[in-house]
C-alpha positions as CSV (number, residue, x, y, z in Angstrom):
1,M,0.0,0.0,0.0
2,I,1.4,3.4,-1.0
3,T,1.1,6.0,1.7
4,K,-0.4,9.4,1.1
5,E,3.0,10.9,2.0
6,L,4.8,8.9,-0.7
7,R,2.1,9.7,-3.3
8,E,2.4,13.4,-2.6
9,S,6.2,13.4,-2.4
10,K,8.6,14.9,-4.9
11,F,9.7,11.4,-5.9
12,D,7.3,11.2,-8.8
13,R,9.4,13.5,-10.9
14,F,12.1,10.9,-11.2
15,K,12.1,8.2,-13.9
16,T,13.7,5.3,-12.1
17,G,13.2,3.9,-8.6
18,Y,14.9,1.1,-6.6
19,I,13.5,-0.6,-3.5
20,D,15.7,-2.6,-1.1
21,E,15.2,-4.1,2.3
22,S,17.7,-4.6,5.1
23,G,17.0,-7.1,7.9
24,D,15.1,-10.4,8.0
25,P,11.4,-9.9,7.4
26,G,10.5,-13.2,9.2
27,K,9.3,-13.4,12.8
28,S,12.6,-15.0,14.2
29,G,15.0,-12.8,12.2
30,S,16.5,-9.4,13.0
31,N,14.8,-6.9,15.4
32,C,14.3,-4.3,12.7
33,L,13.3,-4.2,9.1
34,V,14.3,-1.2,6.9
35,L,12.8,-0.5,3.5
36,T,14.6,2.0,1.3
37,Y,13.5,3.7,-1.9
38,V,16.0,5.5,-4.1
39,S,14.7,7.5,-7.0
40,L,16.7,9.1,-9.8
41,D,16.7,10.1,-13.5
42,E,20.0,8.6,-14.5
43,R,19.3,4.9,-14.8
44,K,22.0,4.4,-17.5
45,K,24.6,6.0,-15.3
46,V,23.8,3.7,-12.4
47,S,23.9,0.7,-14.6
48,K,27.3,1.7,-15.9
49,I,28.7,2.2,-12.4
50,I,27.4,-1.2,-11.2
51,K,28.7,-2.9,-14.3
52,R,32.2,-1.4,-13.8
53,T,32.1,-2.4,-10.2
54,K,31.2,-6.0,-11.1
55,I,34.0,-6.1,-13.7
56,A,36.5,-4.8,-11.2
57,L,35.4,-7.5,-8.7
58,Q,35.7,-10.2,-11.3
59,R,39.4,-9.4,-11.8
60,T,40.3,-11.1,-8.6
61,K,39.5,-14.6,-7.3
62,K,38.3,-13.2,-4.0
63,G,36.0,-10.8,-5.8
64,Q,34.6,-13.5,-8.1
65,I,33.9,-15.8,-5.1
66,W,32.2,-13.0,-3.2
67,L,30.1,-11.9,-6.2
68,N,29.0,-15.5,-6.9
69,R,28.1,-16.1,-3.3
70,N,25.8,-13.1,-3.4
71,G,24.1,-14.1,-6.6
72,G,25.7,-11.2,-8.5
73,E,24.2,-8.6,-6.2
74,I,26.5,-6.0,-4.8
75,K,26.1,-5.6,-1.0
76,F,27.9,-3.2,1.3
77,N,28.3,-5.8,4.0
78,S,31.5,-7.8,3.7
79,F,32.5,-6.1,0.4
80,P,35.8,-7.7,-0.5
81,D,37.7,-4.7,-1.8
82,Q,37.5,-1.4,0.1
83,N,39.1,0.6,-2.8
84,I,36.5,-0.6,-5.3
85,L,33.7,0.1,-2.8
86,L,34.9,3.6,-2.1
87,K,35.2,4.4,-5.8
88,T,31.7,3.0,-6.4
89,L,30.2,5.0,-3.6
90,E,32.0,8.2,-4.8
91,E,30.5,7.7,-8.3
92,L,27.0,7.1,-7.0
93,A,27.3,10.1,-4.7
94,K,27.8,12.4,-7.8
95,L,24.3,11.4,-9.1
96,K,21.2,13.5,-8.5
97,L,19.0,11.2,-6.4
98,E,16.6,11.2,-3.5
99,I,16.2,8.6,-0.8
100,M,13.3,7.7,1.4
101,F,13.3,4.9,4.0
102,R,10.9,3.4,6.6
103,A,12.1,1.5,9.6
104,F,10.0,-1.1,11.4
105,K,10.7,-2.5,14.8
106,K,9.6,-6.1,14.9
107,D,7.9,-7.1,18.1
108,G,6.5,-10.6,17.9
109,K,3.5,-10.5,15.6
110,K,3.4,-6.7,15.2
111,H,5.7,-4.5,13.3
112,Q,6.0,-1.0,14.9
113,F,6.7,1.8,12.5
114,F,9.3,4.4,13.7
Protein backbone atom coordinates (compact mmCIF):
# COMPACT_ATOMS: atom_id res chain seq x y z
CA MET A 1 0.00 0.00 0.00
CA ILE A 2 1.39 3.39 -1.00
CA THR A 3 1.08 5.99 1.74
CA LYS A 4 -0.38 9.43 1.14
CA GLU A 5 3.00 10.92 2.03
CA LEU A 6 4.75 8.90 -0.67
CA ARG A 7 2.10 9.70 -3.31
CA GLU A 8 2.42 13.41 -2.61
CA SER A 9 6.21 13.42 -2.42
CA LYS A 10 8.56 14.88 -4.94
CA PHE A 11 9.73 11.38 -5.93
CA ASP A 12 7.25 11.21 -8.78
CA ARG A 13 9.39 13.52 -10.90
CA PHE A 14 12.09 10.89 -11.23
CA LYS A 15 12.05 8.20 -13.89
CA THR A 16 13.66 5.28 -12.07
CA GLY A 17 13.24 3.88 -8.59
CA TYR A 18 14.93 1.11 -6.62
CA ILE A 19 13.54 -0.56 -3.50
CA ASP A 20 15.66 -2.62 -1.13
CA GLU A 21 15.21 -4.13 2.30
CA SER A 22 17.65 -4.63 5.11
CA GLY A 23 16.99 -7.10 7.88
CA ASP A 24 15.13 -10.39 7.95
CA PRO A 25 11.38 -9.89 7.41
CA GLY A 26 10.53 -13.16 9.19
CA LYS A 27 9.35 -13.45 12.81
CA SER A 28 12.56 -14.96 14.16
CA GLY A 29 15.03 -12.84 12.18
CA SER A 30 16.47 -9.43 13.01
CA ASN A 31 14.84 -6.94 15.39
CA CYS A 32 14.28 -4.32 12.70
CA LEU A 33 13.31 -4.18 9.06
CA VAL A 34 14.32 -1.19 6.93
CA LEU A 35 12.80 -0.51 3.51
CA THR A 36 14.64 1.99 1.33
CA TYR A 37 13.48 3.68 -1.86
CA VAL A 38 15.99 5.47 -4.10
CA SER A 39 14.74 7.48 -7.05
CA LEU A 40 16.71 9.14 -9.84
CA ASP A 41 16.70 10.13 -13.49
CA GLU A 42 20.02 8.61 -14.49
CA ARG A 43 19.32 4.87 -14.76
CA LYS A 44 21.96 4.36 -17.46
CA LYS A 45 24.65 5.97 -15.31
CA VAL A 46 23.76 3.72 -12.35
CA SER A 47 23.88 0.67 -14.62
CA LYS A 48 27.34 1.68 -15.90
CA ILE A 49 28.67 2.24 -12.37
CA ILE A 50 27.38 -1.16 -11.21
CA LYS A 51 28.70 -2.89 -14.34
CA ARG A 52 32.18 -1.37 -13.84
CA THR A 53 32.11 -2.44 -10.18
CA LYS A 54 31.24 -6.03 -11.09
CA ILE A 55 33.97 -6.12 -13.75
CA ALA A 56 36.51 -4.84 -11.21
CA LEU A 57 35.41 -7.47 -8.69
CA GLN A 58 35.70 -10.24 -11.27
CA ARG A 59 39.38 -9.41 -11.83
CA THR A 60 40.30 -11.11 -8.57
CA LYS A 61 39.51 -14.60 -7.33
CA LYS A 62 38.29 -13.21 -4.00
CA GLY A 63 35.97 -10.79 -5.81
CA GLN A 64 34.64 -13.54 -8.09
CA ILE A 65 33.86 -15.83 -5.15
CA TRP A 66 32.15 -13.02 -3.21
CA LEU A 67 30.06 -11.93 -6.20
CA ASN A 68 28.98 -15.51 -6.93
CA ARG A 69 28.11 -16.13 -3.29
CA ASN A 70 25.81 -13.07 -3.35
CA GLY A 71 24.11 -14.09 -6.58
CA GLY A 72 25.69 -11.22 -8.52
CA GLU A 73 24.15 -8.65 -6.15
CA ILE A 74 26.45 -5.97 -4.78
CA LYS A 75 26.13 -5.62 -1.03
CA PHE A 76 27.91 -3.19 1.28
CA ASN A 77 28.27 -5.81 3.99
CA SER A 78 31.52 -7.78 3.69
CA PHE A 79 32.47 -6.08 0.40
CA PRO A 80 35.81 -7.72 -0.52
CA ASP A 81 37.75 -4.67 -1.79
CA GLN A 82 37.52 -1.36 0.06
CA ASN A 83 39.11 0.60 -2.80
CA ILE A 84 36.49 -0.59 -5.30
CA LEU A 85 33.73 0.06 -2.75
CA LEU A 86 34.93 3.62 -2.13
CA LYS A 87 35.21 4.35 -5.85
CA THR A 88 31.69 2.96 -6.44
CA LEU A 89 30.20 5.03 -3.62
CA GLU A 90 31.98 8.18 -4.84
CA GLU A 91 30.53 7.69 -8.34
CA LEU A 92 27.03 7.07 -7.00
CA ALA A 93 27.29 10.14 -4.74
CA LYS A 94 27.75 12.35 -7.83
CA LEU A 95 24.30 11.42 -9.14
CA LYS A 96 21.19 13.48 -8.46
CA LEU A 97 19.00 11.18 -6.41
CA GLU A 98 16.63 11.16 -3.49
CA ILE A 99 16.23 8.59 -0.77
CA MET A 100 13.26 7.68 1.42
CA PHE A 101 13.28 4.95 4.03
CA ARG A 102 10.95 3.37 6.57
CA ALA A 103 12.14 1.47 9.60
CA PHE A 104 10.00 -1.09 11.40
CA LYS A 105 10.74 -2.48 14.85
CA LYS A 106 9.64 -6.09 14.95
CA ASP A 107 7.89 -7.06 18.14
CA GLY A 108 6.51 -10.58 17.94
CA LYS A 109 3.50 -10.51 15.63
CA LYS A 110 3.35 -6.71 15.24
CA HIS A 111 5.70 -4.47 13.31
CA GLN A 112 5.97 -1.03 14.87
CA PHE A 113 6.70 1.82 12.51
CA PHE A 114 9.28 4.35 13.71
